[in-house]
N, C-alpha and C positions, 0 to 999 in steps of 0.2 A: 541385120546379120546378112552377110553376102552368101551367095550360093557358092558351093565348093564341091568338086568331085575330082578324083584323081583317074582320069582315064576311064577304061572299062568299055564293054561292048555297047552297041547302040541300043541299049535296053531302056524302055521308058522308066524313069525314076519314079515310080508310083506304087502305091498299095492298091492292089485290084484283087477283089474277091469275085470270081466267076462262079464257083461252087462252094459248097460247104467245105471245111477243112477237117480231115483230108477229103479230096474229091474222089469221084469213082475210079479214075485211072490209078490214082495213088492207092486206093484201097485194094485194087487188084494186084498191083505190085507188091503191096504188103502181104497179101495172101501167098504170092510166090515166094517172098522172103522167108515167111514162116515155114514153108515147105522145104526150104534149101539151106537156110542159115540157122545156126544153133540159136536157142532162145536166150542163151548168155550174152548175145550181141543185142543190147537194148537200142531203142530209138526214141529219142525225146519228142520228135514231131514227125510222123510218118508221112511227110509230103515228098515226093520224088522229084529231085531237081533235073531240069534240062538246060538251064542257063542261069547265070548270076554275074553280077558286077555293079560297081557303084555302091549302092546300098540296098540292093534287092536280090531276092532269090525267086526264080520263076519256076513253077512245078509243071508236071505233065498235063495238069488240068488247066493250064494257063492262069493260075493264080500267081500274083506278084506279091510277095511278102517283104515287109521291112525287116532288115536283118540287124539284131542287136546282139548277135552271137559270134560272128566272124569265124564259124568253125572251131569254136573255143580258142579265140585269140590268135588264129592262124592267118586269116586273109586280111592282114592289117592294111596292105596297099590295094585291097579289092580282090575279088575272086577272079578277075581276068584283066589284071593290069596290063596295058599294052607293052610296056618294056618286058615284063616277065614273059608274056605270051611270045613276043618276037625272040627273046633270048632262048627260050625252051625250043622253039621250032628250029632256029639256027643250029643249036647244039645237037638236036635229035638227028638232024641231017648229016652232021659230021660224024658222030659216033655216040652211042648210048651208054657204053661201058667198056672198061678194059681192066678195071680193078686197080686203084691207086697203088697197092702194094706189089703190083706186077709191072705195069708199065704206066707211070704217072702222067699228069697232064697239068697245064698251067691254071685252070680254073680253080682247082683245090688250093694251089699256092696262092692265088689271088684272094680267094675267100679268107684264108688264114691271115694274110697281110691285112685285109680289111678289119677283121675282128681284133687283130693285135693293135690297130690303130683306134678303133672305136670304143673298145671296152675301157672301164675305168682305170686309171693310172697310167704314167708314162714309162714304167719300168720295161725292161726287156721281156718280151712274151713269146709264147709258142701256142699254136692252135692245132687240135686234132679233131677231125670230123667224124660224125657217126649218123645214125638214121633217125632215132627218136630221142625224146627227152629223157626217158628212163634209161636208155642206153648210155646216154651221156653222163647221167648222174652216177650210174655204176662205174664208169671209167674214171670219173672224178675221185670216187672213193678208192679205186685201184691206185691211182696216181698218188694220192695223199698217203695211202698205207705204205707204198713203196718208198716214198720220200722220208717219211717219219720213222719207219720200221715200227710203228705201233698199229693196233688193230681196231680199237673202239671208235664209233661213230655216233655223234650226238646229232639228234634232230629235235623238233619242237612239236608241242601240242598243236593240233589241227592241221599238221603238215600234210601235204600230198607231193610225192615224189615219182610215182609210177607204179606199174602193174607186174613188173618182173619180181623174181623171188626176193632180191636184195631190197629193191625199192618199195615192194609191199610192206616189208619189215619197217622201212622208213616212213611209210604212209600211216597216218593216224587213224583214219576212219575205217571202220571195219566193213560196213555195208556200203556199196556193193563190191568193194575192192579186195577185201581180205577173207571174208567169211568162207570157211571150208577149204582154204587154199594152202594152209600151213603143212608142215612146220616151215618157219621162215629162217632167214639167215640170222646168225648170232652177232653178237657184239654191236648191236644197235640199241642206243638209249635215247630216252626222251626227256626234255627239259620244258619247263614252263615258259609260255610266250608272253609277250606284251600284247594285251588285247584291251585297248583303251576303253571300249564300250562296257566291258565287264570287269575292269580292274579297279573301279572305284577310286580313281584319282592317283593311282600309282604312276610315277613318271618313268620315262624310259631308262635312265641309269639305275633306278631302284629295281626296276623289273629285270633288268640284265644281271644285277648282282644276285637277285633271287635265282635266276637261272644258273648263274656261275657257282652259287653255294650248292645247288643240287648236283651239278657236274663234279665239283671238287669232292663232295661227300660220298657220292654214289659210284663214281667211275675213277676219278683221280686223273689230273692233267697229264701225268707221265704216261698213262695208257691210251691217251686220246689222239688218234690220227687227224680227225677232221670235224668240224662243226659245220653242218649243212643247214642252210636257212633260205626260205623264200623271202626276199626283202618286203614284198607284199604277198600275203598267202593268196593262193588261187582257189582250189576246191575247198580249202578250209573256211572260206568265207570272205575273201577280199579284205583280210584284216591287215590294217597299216599299223605296224608297231609304233609306240610313242617315240617322239624325238629323242635321240640319245641311246636308244636300245641297241641298235646295230653298231653304233660306233663303240660303245662300251664293250660289246662282246669282241669287236675286232681288236681292241687294245688288249684284252685278256688273252686272245689267241696268239698275238704277237709275242706277249710276254712269256708264253708257255709253249711256244713252238708247235702250235696247233694250226693246221690248215683251215683257214676260213673259206668256205665254199658258199658262193651266192647261186642259188637256183633261180635263174631269171628265165625259165622256160615260157612262163606265161607273161612275164612283166617286160620282156626285152623288145628292142627294136621300136622304139617311139611310143609304145603302148601307153605308158604312164605320164607322157609329157616331158620326158627326158629320154635320151636313147636307151638308157638303162635305168632301172628303178634306184640302184645304188647311188646314182648320180644326185638324187634329191638331197642326200645327207653327206655327200662328199666321201662315201664309204669306198675303199678300194679292196676288193676281195683279192685273196691269193689265187683262187680258181673261180671262174665264172661259167655256168652252164647255160647254154642257149638252145633253143628249138622253135617250135611253133611258128612265130612270125618271121623266121629267118629266111624262108624260101617261097613265100606266096602260096603254100599249099603242097609243095613237094616235100617228100621226106628228107629231112636234114637236121642235124643237131651238131653241137660243138662243145668242147672244153677248151677254154682259153686261160692261160695263167702264166705265173712267173717262170721264166726259162729254167731256173734251177730246180723247180718242183716238177715242171712238165717233162724235163729231160731225165727224171729219176728211173723210170721204167727201162728195162733192157730192150735192146733192138728186137723187133717183132712182137713185143709185149702189148702194143697198142694196134688196134685196126679192126678190119672186118670187110667182108667181101664187098658190101655195097657203100660203105662209109665214104661220104664225100663223092657220091655219084655224079658224073659230070653234068647231067641235065639238072639235077638239084643245085649244083654249084653255079651254073649259069643263072638259074632263077634267083639264087641268093645274091649275086652281084647286081641283078636288076632291081631287086627289092631294095638294096642298100642305096643304089643310085636314085630310085624313086623317093625314098625317105628324105635323102639330102637335097635333091633338086626341086622337089615339090613342097618342101617346108613342113613335113608331116609331124615333126616334133611340136611345132607351134600349133598345128591342126588338132592334135591330141589335146593339148591344153585348152584350146577353145571349146572342143566338144565337152570336156569335162566340166568347164565353167557353166556352159548351157545346161548340161544335165543336172549338176548339183543345184544350181539356182531354181530350176523348174521343179525338181523333186522336193526341195524345200517348201516351195509354194503350195504344195499339195495340202500342207498343214494337217496331215493325218497322224493322229496319235498312235496308230498301229505301226508306223514307220519308227522304230526305236533308234535307228542310226542310219545315217547316210555317209558313206565313206568311200575311199579310193583316191586314185591320182589319174589325171588325164582321162583317156577314153577307157579307163578301167574302174567303173563306179558300181557300187552295190548299195542295196537297202536291206537292213535286217529287220524282219518283221516280228512283232510281239503282241501279246495279248494287251489290250488297252489298260493303261495304268500300271503296267508291270514290265519287267524285263524277261518274262517267260517266253521262250520261243514258240512262234505259231507257225508250225510247218504246214498245217492244214490250209491256212490263208495263202501262204506262199504257193502251194500246189494250185490253190483256185485261181490266183491271180495269173500264174504262168499258163494255166489251161485256158482261161479266157483270152489272154493275149494271143495265144496260138490260133484260137478260133477266129480272131479278128485280123489275122494276118501279120502279127508281129512275133518274131522269133526272139524269145528270151530264155535264158538259162537259170537254173537254180544251183545253189551250192550251200556249203556250210556244214560243219559237224552236226548240227542240230536240224538241218534241212530247212532253215528259215530265212535264207538269203536269196534275194534275187540279184543276179549279176548282169551287168550291161557291158558289152564289148563291141560297139559298133565299128565296122571298118572305117579307117581314116579316110576312105574315099567317098563316104556317104555325104550327099548333098544336105544342106541346112533344112531344107524344107521337109525332107523325110526324117531327120532327127526330131524336129519339132512335132511332126504328125505322130511319130512313135510314142513321144512323151504325152501327147494328147490322148492317144488310145490308152495308155496306162492310167492317166489321171481319171478318165471316165470308168475304167474298170474298178479302181479303188472306191469311186462313188457308188457304183452298182453293187458292190459286195459288202456295203455297210450292214 
């Protein structure tokens, strides 16, 4: 396996433990955080970052951690990609803000043109920019409702779409995202997902017809504005629907005038080994929502879709003060250039192949399922000999990984999924070392 890294600062690409995790300086900062930030803002791993790039995060105690999280799939091209850093600095010197709705600028237009080119389908498209994934999801619903003159929205079991009022309604998991925050937006309905590990052999088209039957009986196609789905679920557990599930839903949406919305906030921008996860099955959504990996860590999101749908809202109906901020747009253009120039779609495929093969080699009966695509891989942990979720083991593995300088994240409705999202800038030796650490942890926790 060749070494690979996509730029980044001159940081040693090594796992280095100088102190226990977290170290004393991080602990002091955590005490200050507790005194100044609400307890509702949780922290997965309270080490305080001073530098990051390639495949490492360096903390205030000079520990260097292997990053299998990418800031939740955001720093796909690395935390300090040279192209992104240079583009941000140049734009910041020119101007930081004018508001595109007041006096526009070309970077917004260039990002829109790039997304119109890159997203699935060759039809005429339009793109509008926002700040966060949740904001973009909300606007996709607004656009679909305006276009169809209908109100109902269908989402799926285990879905995660955000933390705003509407997107909390669309999100499945109660804790920590919804509990105590209601009442939620109305006219949001839930359908069963294709979940191959727990579906006992139900194929994709059959699972889709099951969902369609629920929709037709409980909502009615004539009332439905949009069907919103993650092509691979993120927070829900990196669930990859069975082949044919998405395509069958698209066909039904087309036949019934329902807007098919792909939420690719976590799956977009080369993460899955295609530019977008929909590309794996040749699915062409009516609207596609992107964020996270779009701008290398700067806040930016987008809704891209068919021109006739995107143009439905009245003039002034879409926008926001910071939407398409010029610095974020400059970063996004640099991210797209980096992905295309550095072959990061192929890099994601190679990372995924390495991870899946190595995880399979663990031969651990507590790993019930290994799934995902590209550099978006997860293991679902269960009690030996069953499919019963083992959230306690999942927490223990994650905690041990953190103590040993490996950043991993958990997810899943049952809290029993470890998810791995290494930056595509990670060199091979760090990827292998991170997997070595994981393998030893599973052995130690028998």
